[in-house]
C-alpha positions as a printed NumPy array, in Angstrom:
array([[-21.661,  -4.874,  11.094],
       [-19.395,  -3.729,   8.279],
       [-16.345,  -1.538,   8.253],
       [-16.154,   2.189,   7.628],
       [-13.658,   3.278,   4.985],
       [-12.208,   6.805,   5.06 ],
       [-10.478,   8.692,   2.276],
       [ -8.218,  11.718,   2.435],
       [ -8.514,  12.678,  -1.225],
       [ -5.599,  14.404,  -2.92 ],
       [ -4.864,  15.304,  -6.519],
       [ -1.989,  12.826,  -6.757],
       [ -2.256,  10.504,  -3.741],
       [ -5.071,   9.505,  -1.447],
       [ -4.788,   8.34 ,   2.116],
       [ -7.103,   5.481,   3.016],
       [ -8.085,   4.135,   6.422],
       [-10.564,   1.551,   7.594],
       [-12.125,   0.503,  10.869],
       [-12.075,  -2.949,  12.325],
       [-15.383,  -4.834,  11.999],
       [-16.457,  -3.652,  15.458],
       [-15.748,  -0.037,  14.444],
       [-13.548,   0.555,  17.471],
       [-10.32 ,   1.731,  15.868],
       [ -9.021,   3.061,  12.57 ],
       [ -6.076,   1.591,  10.708],
       [ -4.279,   2.987,   7.698],
       [ -4.184,   1.184,   4.398],
       [ -1.546,   1.761,   1.724],
       [ -1.678,   5.154,   0.034],
       [ -3.331,   4.964,  -3.386],
       [ -2.734,   7.084,  -6.477],
       [ -5.786,   9.242,  -7.174],
       [ -6.178,   7.715, -10.638],
       [ -6.39 ,   4.212,  -9.079],
       [ -8.659,   5.067,  -6.145],
       [-12.023,   3.998,  -7.595],
       [-10.603,   0.592,  -8.569],
       [ -9.004,   0.228,  -5.146],
       [-12.24 ,   1.08 ,  -3.307],
       [-14.356,  -1.218,  -5.486],
       [-11.897,  -4.074,  -4.984],
       [-11.702,  -3.507,  -1.232],
       [-15.504,  -3.348,  -0.907],
       [-15.83 ,  -6.603,  -2.85 ],
       [-13.482,  -8.369,  -0.41 ],
       [-14.512,  -6.789,   2.893],
       [-17.889,  -5.783,   4.336],
       [-18.005,  -1.97 ,   4.112],
       [-21.143,  -0.137,   5.254],
       [-20.019,   3.455,   4.763],
       [-17.369,   5.547,   3.043],
       [-16.28 ,   8.792,   4.721],
       [-14.507,  11.333,   2.537],
       [-12.564,  14.195,   4.054],
       [-14.23 ,  17.524,   3.341],
       [-11.701,  20.335,   2.98 ],
       [-12.826,  23.587,   4.562],
       [-11.183,  26.939,   5.108],
       [-10.694,  28.614,   8.481],
       [-14.232,  30.042,   8.374],
       [-15.783,  26.657,   7.754],
       [-16.499,  27.33 ,   4.102],
       [-15.848,  24.772,   1.409],
       [-12.292,  25.077,   0.097],
       [-11.357,  25.17 ,  -3.57 ],
       [-10.119,  21.571,  -3.286],
       [-13.74 ,  20.491,  -3.616],
       [-13.488,  21.247,  -7.348],
       [-11.485,  18.042,  -7.842],
       [-13.216,  16.043,  -5.092],
       [-16.7  ,  16.486,  -6.58 ],
       [-15.901,  14.515,  -9.764],
       [-14.494,  11.715,  -7.61 ],
       [-17.667,  11.665,  -5.485],
       [-19.819,  11.54 ,  -8.609],
       [-17.822,   8.619, -10.016],
       [-17.88 ,   6.847,  -6.646],
       [-21.686,   7.127,  -6.542],
       [-21.873,   5.788, -10.105],
       [-19.57 ,   2.83 ,  -9.428],
       [-20.979,   1.973,  -5.967],
       [-24.565,   3.28 ,  -6.132],
       [-25.768,   1.525,  -2.979],
       [-22.827,   2.605,  -0.815],
       [-23.582,   5.489,   1.567],
       [-20.974,   8.25 ,   1.4  ],
       [-20.554,  10.98 ,   4.008],
       [-18.316,  14.016,   3.982],
       [-16.447,  14.83 ,   7.195],
       [-14.537,  18.005,   8.043],
       [-10.842,  17.375,   7.483],
       [ -9.475,  20.727,   8.605],
       [ -5.995,  20.375,  10.079],
       [ -5.836,  16.606,   9.451],
       [ -2.546,  16.905,   7.53 ],
       [ -0.885,  19.143,  10.118],
       [ -2.141,  16.895,  12.931],
       [ -0.744,  13.902,  11.037],
       [  2.703,  15.507,  10.858],
       [  2.573,  16.422,  14.547],
       [  1.531,  12.888,  15.491],
       [  4.333,  11.438,  13.411],
       [  6.835,  13.592,  15.315],
       [  5.269,  12.632,  18.648],
       [  5.33 ,   8.982,  17.592],
       [  9.072,   9.125,  17.014],
       [  8.987,   8.779,  13.234],
       [ 12.362,   9.621,  11.718],
       [ 12.61 ,  12.723,   9.574],
       [ 12.989,  10.662,   6.406],
       [  9.772,   8.755,   7.155],
       [  7.916,  11.985,   7.959],
       [  8.953,  13.387,   4.583],
       [  7.335,  10.47 ,   2.762],
       [  4.156,  12.135,   1.561],
       [  2.28 ,   8.855,   1.334],
       [  2.776,   8.216,   5.042],
       [  1.313,  11.615,   5.943],
       [ -1.691,  10.977,   3.654],
       [ -2.298,   7.629,   5.335],
       [ -2.076,   9.224,   8.783],
       [ -4.463,  12.007,   7.702],
       [ -7.032,   9.378,   6.646],
       [ -6.659,   7.657,  10.031],
       [ -7.183,  10.998,  11.787],
       [-10.292,  11.764,   9.702],
       [-11.75 ,   8.345,  10.479],
       [-10.862,   8.493,  14.176],
       [-12.46 ,  11.932,  14.454],
       [-15.531,  10.662,  12.626],
       [-15.842,   7.695,  15.006],
       [-15.439,   9.92 ,  18.067],
       [-18.109,  12.314,  16.796],
       [-20.594,   9.441,  16.583],
       [-20.064,   8.189,  20.153]])
């Protein structure tokens, strides 16, 4: 059984998380610049068994696709081109960033750490992946 990789795609930075091989828990990986994400994912998938990539799907309060999809679609197209045999699923990411900030506060992160945008992106990817795993149980 391979890992599941999750991406919280952003225009500048992307949060990345991955499951353990048993798919029990999600762990954050270092935040990646958007321009380096395809290379990062290809490299990671060449080193680790990955069976699925989950990409956060931004939606508005009514459940409609948000305008952020305009810059996520080109990424998805390139991902499919570079890893044609890799299944990719979209998963609702509503509130993942605000939940990440709340969890960081609850976890006792210092204000300076919480203000590091990369840390929040990483946490958002973990939240997306954890939610995805829970929805499949």
